[in-house]
VOPAGU-2260 file (C-alpha; in pm, 1 decimal, decimal comma):
REM VOPAGU-2260
SITE   aa  ch    i         X         Y         Z
SITE  MET   A    0   16727,1   17650,7     -17,2
SITE  THR   A    1   16738,5   17472,2    -354,2
SITE  ARG   A    2   16697,0   17094,2    -354,3
SITE  SER   A    3   16809,7   16946,2    -681,8
SITE  VAL   A    4   16839,2   16613,7    -861,5
SITE  PHE   A    5   17074,4   16533,2   -1147,7
SITE  VAL   A    6   16868,6   16347,1   -1410,8
SITE  ILE   A    7   17039,2   16127,9   -1670,1
SITE  ASN   A    8   16903,9   15964,9   -1985,4
SITE  ALA   A    9   17181,1   15756,2   -2142,0
SITE  GLY   A   10   17161,3   15610,7   -2490,4
SITE  SER   A   11   17412,9   15385,8   -2661,3
SITE  SER   A   12   17585,9   15685,9   -2822,0
SITE  SER   A   13   17426,7   15978,1   -2638,2
SITE  LEU   A   14   17389,9   16129,5   -2294,1
SITE  LYS   A   15   17113,9   16372,2   -2203,9
SITE  TYR   A   16   17131,2   16540,3   -1863,5
SITE  GLN   A   17   16941,5   16797,2   -1661,6
SITE  LEU   A   18   16986,8   16951,4   -1317,0
SITE  VAL   A   19   16634,7   16996,4   -1178,6
SITE  ASP   A   20   16514,5   17209,3    -888,4
SITE  VAL   A   21   16266,6   16968,1    -733,5
SITE  ASP   A   22   16060,7   17228,6    -547,4
SITE  SER   A   23   16016,0   17487,2    -823,2
SITE  GLY   A   24   16027,8   17239,3   -1110,2
SITE  ARG   A   25   16281,1   17456,2   -1294,2
SITE  ALA   A   26   16567,2   17320,6   -1500,2
SITE  LEU   A   27   16881,3   17477,5   -1354,9
SITE  ALA   A   28   17099,3   17344,9   -1637,3
SITE  GLY   A   29   17100,8   17075,2   -1899,2
SITE  GLY   A   30   17272,0   16939,4   -2200,7
SITE  LEU   A   31   17304,7   16673,7   -2466,4
SITE  ILE   A   32   17615,1   16485,3   -2575,9
SITE  GLU   A   33   17574,1   16294,8   -2902,3
SITE  ARG   A   34   17778,6   16063,1   -3124,0
SITE  ILE   A   35   17973,1   15921,1   -2832,4
SITE  GLY   A   36   18245,9   15691,0   -2964,3
SITE  GLU   A   37   18250,6   15846,9   -3311,0
SITE  THR   A   38   18529,4   16053,7   -3461,7
SITE  THR   A   39   18341,7   16379,6   -3415,4
SITE  GLY   A   40   18087,3   16410,2   -3135,9
SITE  GLU   A   41   17869,5   16705,9   -3049,1
SITE  ALA   A   42   17817,8   16832,2   -2695,7
SITE  LYS   A   43   17591,6   17111,6   -2571,2
SITE  HIS   A   44   17554,7   17263,2   -2224,7
SITE  GLU   A   45   17304,6   17534,6   -2138,1
SITE  ALA   A   46   17169,1   17710,3   -1832,1
SITE  PRO   A   47   16969,2   18027,9   -1764,2
SITE  GLY   A   48   17191,6   18334,6   -1772,4
SITE  ILE   A   49   17485,9   18177,8   -1956,7
SITE  GLU   A   50   17571,0   18153,0   -2322,9
SITE  THR   A   51   17501,8   17805,8   -2458,7
SITE  VAL   A   52   17820,8   17603,4   -2494,7
SITE  VAL   A   53   17850,0   17390,0   -2808,4
SITE  GLU   A   54   18160,1   17186,2   -2885,9
SITE  ARG   A   55   18238,4   16943,0   -3165,2
SITE  ARG   A   56   18504,4   16698,5   -3055,7
SITE  MET   A   57   18571,7   16330,2   -3008,3
SITE  ILE   A   58   18405,9   16190,7   -2695,5
SITE  SER   A   59   18532,7   15837,1   -2663,7
SITE  ASP   A   60   18289,0   15686,2   -2413,4
SITE  HIS   A   61   18033,7   15768,5   -2143,8
SITE  GLU   A   62   18300,0   15828,8   -1879,0
SITE  HIS   A   63   18458,3   16087,0   -2108,7
SITE  ALA   A   64   18111,2   16240,1   -2156,9
SITE  PHE   A   65   18063,8   16278,6   -1781,4
SITE  GLY   A   66   18409,1   16436,5   -1755,6
SITE  TRP   A   67   18307,6   16690,4   -2020,2
SITE  LEU   A   68   17981,2   16784,7   -1850,5
SITE  LEU   A   69   18153,9   16828,8   -1513,3
SITE  GLN   A   70   18397,3   17069,0   -1679,7
SITE  GLN   A   71   18105,3   17274,5   -1810,4
SITE  PHE   A   72   17949,2   17303,5   -1464,8
SITE  ASP   A   73   18289,1   17407,3   -1324,6
SITE  ARG   A   74   18358,9   17661,5   -1599,0
SITE  HIS   A   75   18016,2   17800,5   -1678,3
SITE  GLY   A   76   17788,2   17701,4   -1392,0
SITE  PRO   A   77   17574,9   17659,2   -1210,7
SITE  SER   A   78   17786,5   17521,9    -928,3
SITE  LEU   A   79   17702,5   17164,0    -839,6
SITE  ASP   A   80   17851,1   17223,2    -494,1
SITE  GLY   A   81   17582,2   17481,5    -421,8
SITE  ALA   A   82   17295,1   17287,3    -577,0
SITE  GLN   A   83   17205,7   17083,8    -264,6
SITE  LEU   A   84   17212,0   16769,4    -476,3
SITE  LEU   A   85   16984,1   16501,0    -332,2
SITE  GLY   A   86   17084,5   16229,7    -575,2
SITE  VAL   A   87   17111,0   16116,2    -934,4
SITE  GLY   A   88   16808,4   15986,7   -1124,6
SITE  HIS   A   89   16843,5   15748,2   -1417,6
SITE  ARG   A   90   16584,1   15678,1   -1680,8
SITE  VAL   A   91   16571,0   15301,7   -1740,1
SITE  VAL   A   92   16341,3   15181,8   -2016,4
SITE  GLN   A   93   16257,0   14825,1   -1909,7
SITE  GLY   A   94   16189,9   14722,4   -1550,7
SITE  GLY   A   95   15994,4   14409,3   -1642,0
SITE  ALA   A   96   15749,1   14277,8   -1384,1
SITE  ARG   A   97   16005,6   14328,8   -1106,9
SITE  PHE   A   98   16015,0   14705,1   -1058,0
SITE  ASP   A   99   15686,9   14883,3    -990,3
SITE  ARG   A  100   15851,0   15199,2    -853,8
SITE  ALA   A  101   16179,5   15387,7    -840,8
SITE  VAL   A  102   16459,2   15203,2    -657,8
SITE  ARG   A  103   16802,3   15285,3    -519,7
SITE  ILE   A  104   17069,9   15140,5    -742,6
SITE  ASP   A  105   17314,2   14889,5    -598,4
SITE  GLU   A  106   17500,5   14598,6    -753,6
SITE  ASP   A  107   17193,6   14374,2    -730,1
SITE  VAL   A  108   16969,0   14628,1    -905,4
SITE  GLN   A  109   17230,5   14675,8   -1176,8
SITE  GLN   A  110   17237,3   14300,6   -1232,2
SITE  GLN   A  111   16858,7   14284,8   -1256,7
SITE  ILE   A  112   16857,8   14566,0   -1513,9
SITE  GLU   A  113   17113,7   14368,3   -1711,9
SITE  ASP   A  114   16903,6   14051,5   -1678,4
SITE  LEU   A  115   16611,9   14242,9   -1835,5
SITE  ALA   A  116   16819,6   14348,9   -2138,2
SITE  PRO   A  117   16667,6   14080,3   -2367,4
SITE  LEU   A  118   16334,5   14262,1   -2330,1
SITE  ALA   A  119   16491,3   14595,9   -2432,3
SITE  PRO   A  120   16817,7   14517,0   -2613,1
SITE  LEU   A  121   16854,3   14866,4   -2758,6
SITE  HIS   A  122   16790,6   15047,7   -2432,2
SITE  ASN   A  123   16877,6   14868,3   -2107,5
SITE  PRO   A  124   17244,7   14806,0   -2196,3
SITE  ALA   A  125   17281,3   15175,3   -2281,8
SITE  ASN   A  126   17103,6   15277,4   -1962,6
SITE  LEU   A  127   17348,7   15057,4   -1770,9
SITE  GLN   A  128   17646,2   15227,6   -1936,1
SITE  GLY   A  129   17516,6   15558,3   -1806,6
SITE  ILE   A  130   17454,5   15419,4   -1458,0
SITE  ARG   A  131   17805,3   15276,0   -1424,6
SITE  SER   A  132   17972,8   15592,5   -1547,6
SITE  ALA   A  133   17753,2   15814,9   -1331,2
SITE  ARG   A  134   17817,3   15610,3   -1016,4
SITE  ALA   A  135   18191,0   15653,1   -1078,9
SITE  THR   A  136   18144,7   16026,6   -1140,9
SITE  PHE   A  137   17911,9   16092,2    -844,5
SITE  PRO   A  138   18022,8   15830,8    -587,4
SITE  GLY   A  139   17896,5   16019,5    -283,6
SITE  TYR   A  140   17531,2   16044,0    -386,2
SITE  PRO   A  141   17242,9   15795,0    -401,0
SITE  HIS   A  142   17160,4   15680,4    -752,2
SITE  VAL   A  143   16801,1   15592,4    -835,6
SITE  ALA   A  144   16654,3   15401,8   -1130,3
SITE  VAL   A  145   16317,8   15525,5   -1259,7
SITE  PHE   A  146   16159,4   15279,7   -1502,1
SITE  ASP   A  147   15944,1   15362,8   -1805,1
SITE  THR   A  148   15743,5   15048,6   -1741,6
SITE  ALA   A  149   15681,2   15087,1   -1366,7
SITE  PHE   A  150   15367,3   15302,9   -1396,1
SITE  HIS   A  151   15196,6   15032,6   -1603,6
SITE  LEU   A  152   15243,3   14742,7   -1361,9
SITE  THR   A  153   14899,6   14826,1   -1216,8
SITE  ILE   A  154   14739,2   14710,4   -1543,7
SITE  PRO   A  155   14522,8   14405,9   -1459,2
SITE  PRO   A  156   14600,3   14058,9   -1600,5
SITE  ALA   A  157   14304,6   14076,7   -1840,1
SITE  ALA   A  158   14480,6   14366,8   -2009,2
SITE  HIS   A  159   14847,0   14270,4   -1980,4
SITE  ARG   A  160   14826,4   13899,2   -2070,5
SITE  TYR   A  161   14836,2   13775,5   -2429,3
SITE  ALA   A  162   14622,7   13477,3   -2530,0
SITE  ILE   A  163   14912,0   13245,5   -2615,6
SITE  ASP   A  164   15040,3   12925,6   -2451,7
SITE  ALA   A  165   15074,4   13020,7   -2084,5
SITE  ARG   A  166   15393,8   12821,7   -2030,9
SITE  VAL   A  167   15564,4   12983,1   -2329,8
SITE  ALA   A  168   15456,4   13328,3   -2210,5
SITE  ALA   A  169   15586,9   13268,1   -1859,1
SITE  GLU   A  170   15917,2   13119,6   -1974,6
SITE  HIS   A  171   15994,5   13408,4   -2206,6
SITE  ARG   A  172   15836,3   13688,7   -1997,2
SITE  ILE   A  173   15585,2   13770,5   -2269,4
SITE  ARG   A  174   15321,9   14020,2   -2155,5
SITE  LYS   A  175   15226,7   14384,0   -2203,6
SITE  TYR   A  176   15468,6   14615,4   -2022,9
SITE  GLY   A  177   15386,3   14956,4   -2168,6
SITE  PHE   A  178   15622,1   15252,1   -2200,4
SITE  HIS   A  179   15636,9   15631,7   -2160,3
SITE  GLY   A  180   15531,0   15566,8   -1801,2
SITE  THR   A  181   15703,1   15870,7   -1650,6
SITE  SER   A  182   15526,3   16096,1   -1900,5
SITE  HIS   A  183   15183,8   15938,8   -1846,6
SITE  GLN   A  184   15229,9   15960,8   -1469,5
SITE  PHE   A  185   15337,6   16325,6   -1477,4
SITE  VAL   A  186   15058,2   16434,2   -1711,5
SITE  SER   A  187   14779,7   16245,1   -1532,3
SITE  ARG   A  188   14887,3   16400,6   -1201,0
SITE  ARG   A  189   14907,4   16748,6   -1353,5
SITE  LEU   A  190   14567,3   16700,9   -1516,9
SITE  ALA   A  191   14408,3   16629,3   -1177,5
SITE  GLU   A  192   14563,5   16951,8   -1047,0
SITE  LEU   A  193   14418,2   17146,3   -1340,1
SITE  LEU   A  194   14075,8   16996,3   -1272,9
SITE  GLY   A  195   14108,5   17094,2    -906,4
SITE  ARG   A  196   14033,2   16741,3    -787,3
SITE  PRO   A  197   14219,8   16473,0    -589,1
SITE  LEU   A  198   14415,3   16239,8    -814,9
SITE  ASP   A  199   14239,4   15930,7    -682,2
SITE  GLU   A  200   13903,4   16071,4    -797,1
SITE  VAL   A  201   14004,1   16147,8   -1157,3
SITE  ASN   A  202   13972,4   15915,1   -1457,0
SITE  SER   A  203   14168,1   16028,9   -1760,1
SITE  ILE   A  204   14309,7   15933,4   -2097,7
SITE  VAL   A  205   14661,4   16054,5   -2173,3
SITE  LEU   A  206   14776,0   16069,4   -2536,5
SITE  HIS   A  207   15154,7   16096,4   -2555,0
SITE  LEU   A  208   15210,6   16177,6   -2921,5
SITE  GLY   A  209   15567,2   16221,5   -3040,4
SITE  ASN   A  210   15787,2   16030,4   -3281,4
SITE  GLY   A  211   15701,3   15744,7   -3048,1
SITE  ALA   A  212   15335,9   15751,6   -2944,1
SITE  SER   A  213   15127,9   15582,7   -2678,8
SITE  ALA   A  214   14795,1   15617,5   -2500,1
SITE  THR   A  215   14708,0   15527,4   -2141,6
SITE  ALA   A  216   14381,8   15495,3   -1951,4
SITE  VAL   A  217   14436,8   15617,2   -1594,3
SITE  ARG   A  218   14186,9   15544,6   -1317,3
SITE  GLY   A  219   14249,4   15731,2    -993,1
SITE  GLY   A  220   14618,2   15780,3   -1070,4
SITE  ARG   A  221   14676,6   15415,8   -1173,4
SITE  SER   A  222   14733,9   15289,6   -1526,1
SITE  ILE   A  223   14471,6   15031,3   -1622,7
SITE  GLU   A  224   14544,0   15001,0   -1996,9
SITE  THR   A  225   14805,8   15128,9   -2240,2
SITE  SER   A  226   14863,5   15099,7   -2613,1
SITE  MET   A  227   15226,4   14985,6   -2627,1
SITE  GLY   A  228   15283,7   14621,6   -2547,9
SITE  MET   A  229   15576,2   14395,1   -2472,9
SITE  THR   A  230   15775,8   14636,4   -2690,1
SITE  PRO   A  231   15728,7   14998,4   -2802,3
SITE  LEU   A  232   15627,5   14871,2   -3148,2
SITE  ALA   A  233   15263,3   14810,3   -3055,9
SITE  GLY   A  234   14970,5   15050,1   -3057,6
SITE  LEU   A  235   14939,6   15381,7   -3237,8
SITE  VAL   A  236   15089,1   15483,4   -3572,6
SITE  MET   A  237   15430,3   15641,6   -3504,2
SITE  GLY   A  238   15707,9   15818,6   -3691,2
SITE  SER   A  239   15876,2   15505,5   -3824,6
SITE  ARG   A  240   15698,4   15228,7   -3629,1
SITE  SER   A  241   15389,4   15052,1   -3759,7
SITE  GLY   A  242   15192,2   15024,4   -3438,0
SITE  ASP   A  243   14940,2   14739,9   -3417,1
SITE  ILE   A  244   14953,1   14493,5   -3704,4
SITE  ASP   A  245   14811,6   14146,7   -3771,0
SITE  PRO   A  246   15087,6   13901,3   -3662,1
SITE  GLY   A  247   15007,6   13699,5   -3973,2
SITE  VAL   A  248   15167,3   13975,6   -4180,9
SITE  ILE   A  249   15503,7   13877,0   -4031,3
SITE  PHE   A  250   15463,8   13514,2   -4142,8
SITE  HIS   A  251   15351,5   13627,3   -4488,0
SITE  LEU   A  252   15653,4   13856,5   -4530,0
SITE  HIS   A  253   15885,6   13574,7   -4428,9
SITE  ARG   A  254   15727,6   13298,0   -4637,0
SITE  MET   A  255   15616,5   13487,8   -4945,3
SITE  ALA   A  256   15851,9   13788,2   -4963,4
SITE  GLY   A  257   16153,5   13599,0   -4831,7
SITE  LEU   A  258   16235,3   13856,1   -4564,8
SITE  SER   A  259   16440,0   13742,4   -4267,6
SITE  VAL   A  260   16337,8   13810,7   -3906,8
SITE  ASP   A  261   16590,4   14094,8   -3885,7
SITE  GLU   A  262   16464,4   14246,7   -4210,9
SITE  ILE   A  263   16104,3   14236,4   -4085,8
SITE  ASP   A  264   16218,4   14390,7   -3756,1
SITE  THR   A  265   16381,0   14675,9   -3948,9
SITE  LEU   A  266   16074,1   14716,4   -4170,9
SITE  LEU   A  267   15827,5   14747,3   -3883,0
SITE  ASN   A  268   16046,8   14955,4   -3650,7
SITE  LYS   A  269   16236,8   15181,6   -3890,7
SITE  ARG   A  270   16055,0   15188,9   -4226,6
SITE  SER   A  271   15688,0   15195,8   -4128,9
SITE  GLY   A  272   15451,4   15440,2   -3959,6
SITE  LEU   A  273   15442,5   15786,3   -4115,0
SITE  LEU   A  274   15772,0   15717,5   -4290,2
SITE  GLY   A  275   15635,3   15409,7   -4462,4
SITE  LEU   A  276   15306,8   15574,5   -4555,1
SITE  THR   A  277   15444,4   15906,6   -4682,6
SITE  GLY   A  278   15821,8   15894,4   -4717,7
SITE  THR   A  279   15877,0   16118,7   -4415,2
SITE  GLY   A  280   15856,0   16038,4   -4045,5
SITE  ASP   A  281   15810,9   16401,7   -3943,5
SITE  MET   A  282   15448,6   16492,1   -3868,0
SITE  ARG   A  283   15516,3   16856,2   -3956,8
SITE  ASP   A  284   15604,5   16753,9   -4311,7
SITE  VAL   A  285   15301,7   16524,6   -4329,9
SITE  LEU   A  286   15067,6   16804,6   -4221,0
SITE  GLN   A  287   15219,8   17045,9   -4472,3
SITE  ALA   A  288   15178,4   16790,6   -4749,9
SITE  ALA   A  289   14820,5   16715,7   -4642,0
SITE  ASP   A  290   14738,1   17087,6   -4652,0
SITE  ALA   A  291   14873,0   17090,7   -5008,0
SITE  GLY   A  292   14635,1   16808,2   -5096,3
SITE  ILE   A  293   14897,0   16538,1   -5148,8
SITE  GLU   A  294   14692,2   16220,0   -5137,9
SITE  ARG   A  295   14926,3   15991,0   -4945,0
SITE  ALA   A  296   14969,9   16253,2   -4671,5
SITE  VAL   A  297   14594,0   16307,2   -4647,1
SITE  GLU   A  298   14542,0   15932,2   -4621,1
SITE  ALA   A  299   14818,9   15895,5   -4360,7
SITE  LEU   A  300   14654,3   16158,4   -4143,5
SITE  GLU   A  301   14324,8   15970,4   -4173,5
SITE  ILE   A  302   14497,0   15647,2   -4065,5
SITE  VAL   A  303   14653,7   15822,0   -3765,4
SITE  GLY   A  304   14316,1   15967,2   -3666,6
SITE  HIS   A  305   14135,4   15636,6   -3712,5
SITE  ARG   A  306   14379,2   15455,3   -3482,9
SITE  LEU   A  307   14360,7   15732,3   -3220,5
SITE  ARG   A  308   13979,6   15745,6   -3219,6
SITE  GLY   A  309   13956,9   15369,8   -3185,1
SITE  THR   A  310   14193,8   15379,8   -2887,7
SITE  VAL   A  311   14009,9   15666,4   -2719,7
SITE  GLY   A  312   13677,4   15486,8   -2768,2
SITE  ALA   A  313   13812,1   15165,6   -2617,4
SITE  TYR   A  314   13951,9   15351,7   -2317,5
SITE  LEU   A  315   13623,0   15530,6   -2259,2
SITE  ALA   A  316   13469,3   15185,4   -2229,9
SITE  HIS   A  317   13742,8   15053,6   -1998,8
SITE  LEU   A  318   13718,9   15353,4   -1766,2
SITE  GLY   A  319   13339,3   15363,6   -1756,7
SITE  ARG   A  320   13354,5   15730,3   -1657,3
SITE  THR   A  321   13611,1   15965,0   -1805,4
SITE  ASP   A  322   13672,1   16314,2   -1670,4
SITE  ALA   A  323   13934,8   16443,2   -1910,6
SITE  ILE   A  324   14165,1   16370,2   -2203,0
SITE  ALA   A  325   14516,2   16516,2   -2221,0
SITE  PHE   A  326   14740,8   16559,1   -2524,7
SITE  THR   A  327   15113,3   16576,2   -2459,9
SITE  ALA   A  328   15462,8   16541,7   -2615,7
SITE  GLY   A  329   15587,6   16707,4   -2934,6
SITE  ILE   A  330   15295,7   16631,4   -3166,2
SITE  GLY   A  331   15029,5   16621,3   -2895,9
SITE  GLU   A  332   15129,5   16963,7   -2764,5
SITE  ASN   A  333   15191,4   17140,8   -3094,8
SITE  ALA   A  334   14978,8   16989,4   -3373,1
SITE  ALA   A  335   14622,3   17124,7   -3355,2
SITE  ARG   A  336   14524,0   16932,8   -3669,6
SITE  VAL   A  337   14625,8   16600,2   -3514,5
SITE  ARG   A  338   14424,6   16674,9   -3200,6
SITE  GLU   A  339   14130,2   16758,8   -3423,6
SITE  VAL   A  340   14142,1   16434,3   -3623,9
SITE  ALA   A  341   14201,2   16231,2   -3306,1
SITE  LEU   A  342   13867,2   16338,9   -3161,5
SITE  ALA   A  343   13665,1   16406,2   -3476,0
SITE  GLY   A  344   13311,1   16270,3   -3461,7
SITE  LEU   A  345   13318,1   16190,7   -3089,3
SITE  GLU   A  346   13068,5   16460,6   -2992,7
SITE  GLY   A  347   12809,1   16192,6   -2924,4
SITE  LEU   A  348   13043,5   16052,8   -2658,5
SITE  GLY   A  349   13066,6   16387,7   -2482,8
SITE  ILE   A  350   13389,4   16515,5   -2641,5
SITE  VAL   A  351   13361,7   16855,5   -2809,4
SITE  LEU   A  352   13665,9   17063,3   -2910,0
SITE  ASP   A  353   13668,7   17442,1   -2923,0
SITE  PRO   A  354   13849,1   17529,2   -3250,3
SITE  GLU   A  355   13983,6   17862,1   -3122,8
SITE  ARG   A  356   14123,5   17711,9   -2802,5
SITE  ASN   A  357   14265,6   17418,0   -2996,7
SITE  ALA   A  358   14457,4   17658,6   -3220,0
SITE  GLY   A  359   14627,7   17826,8   -2922,3
SITE  ARG   A  360   14957,5   17752,2   -2752,5
SITE  GLY   A  361   15074,1   17629,2   -2414,5
SITE  GLU   A  362   14899,3   17446,9   -2131,1
SITE  ARG   A  363   14525,2   17502,7   -2162,1
SITE  ARG   A  364   14179,3   17351,6   -2188,8
SITE  ILE   A  365   14081,0   17306,5   -2552,9
SITE  SER   A  366   13733,9   17158,0   -2512,7
SITE  ALA   A  367   13416,3   17360,3   -2553,9
SITE  ASP   A  368   13236,3   17483,6   -2243,7
SITE  GLY   A  369   12957,9   17232,2   -2295,7
SITE  SER   A  370   13185,8   16930,4   -2341,3
SITE  ALA   A  371   13102,8   16659,3   -2087,7
SITE  ILE   A  372   13464,1   16537,1   -2102,3
SITE  GLU   A  373   13726,0   16809,2   -2073,8
SITE  VAL   A  374   14016,8   16806,9   -2318,3
SITE  TRP   A  375   14351,5   16961,9   -2227,4
SITE  VAL   A  376   14696,5   17020,5   -2367,7
SITE  VAL   A  377   14944,4   16942,9   -2089,7
SITE  PRO   A  378   15317,8   16973,3   -2164,6
SITE  THR   A  379   15505,4   16672,4   -2033,4
SITE  ASN   A  380   15816,3   16696,2   -1817,7
SITE  GLU   A  381   15973,9   16354,8   -1776,0
SITE  GLU   A  382   16289,0   16495,9   -1617,7
SITE  LEU   A  383   16085,9   16664,7   -1344,5
SITE  GLU   A  384   15888,3   16344,3   -1286,1
SITE  ILE   A  385   16212,5   16148,4   -1247,1
SITE  ALA   A  386   16352,1   16416,1   -1014,1
SITE  ARG   A  387   16040,4   16407,4    -797,1
SITE  GLN   A  388   16052,9   16029,9    -770,0
SITE  VAL   A  389   16418,2   16048,0    -666,6
SITE  ALA   A  390   16340,2   16313,4    -406,2
SITE  ASP   A  391   16048,1   16109,8    -269,6
SITE  LEU   A  392   16274,3   15807,9    -231,5
SITE  VAL   A  393   16589,5   15966,7     -87,0
SITE  GLY   A  394   16431,3   16296,7      32,4
């Protein structure tokens, strides 16, 4: 008998949903509703065996969005009544230092998520909108919050503390939180399965490379270091985010260029990264331009590779012994050239790619037979990870 979880990822003007069979890992249905609150929204519902439903219409708010998706399940299937729904799982970006695992949502948990909004002002309020609307739509089921940050709360103080005034840091909750936790947790667990070893015996490095990108060192199933920091701005070069930068640059831009705090925020979050270096934030366009010999694209790819190699090298040192490296997410899974530049020149550290395997597709080992550290491509599945955590909690 199917056991399923309804997984929700709510943005300020979007709602992504998926009905997941926990035992098989299959997506039974899913959809995306965008431009909520605008004059013309777009809503899509799809499931195996049915024609994809796409409608363009005004969707006034998240409650209206949930009403639309329920109509699609009623009209087109699959039936939610026959899905043996265990509960509803919600992706919540920021759990602070309070939530180190998935939790049942009640009024107190909702309030704590709201209290954490200053640490994720673009995400937690939107996540809360989804939670409130979903609890009204599915009142008879347990609702569970799964936090992006929870997986990283095992990072030791030496890694998560910043060397600033301790009282200021404590008062304003300044520390490394890390993100993409559900992805890093799913991939590190799957990697142990592929290696045929217990999770608590495997040390790995997971490289989640998409428009947002992060790396995590995982020792025995526990995060010990990650590249994103208090916010998702830190770490690797991303689509439009700068990644790590000397904080003094911010002061210089304010004092010498006359930029306000908000203008610098926009610069570093929305006009930097690949977009700032090349004029496009899409890695596919950057790779095409680099292949054509366009200098700024070639240089951008070198910068991306340099940052990745430095991170991998640091994590090799932190772990002491590394069994495998996994690439995941849109770029990590699909861009062979990026994987190549990320690990170029690391043969002396026991990392050797097989060019033919690297050029392939799907989940697979891409390291050479003689590589001391195995390298894999492991597709991520954050919805399945959320569903499994919900099932473990409410089972």
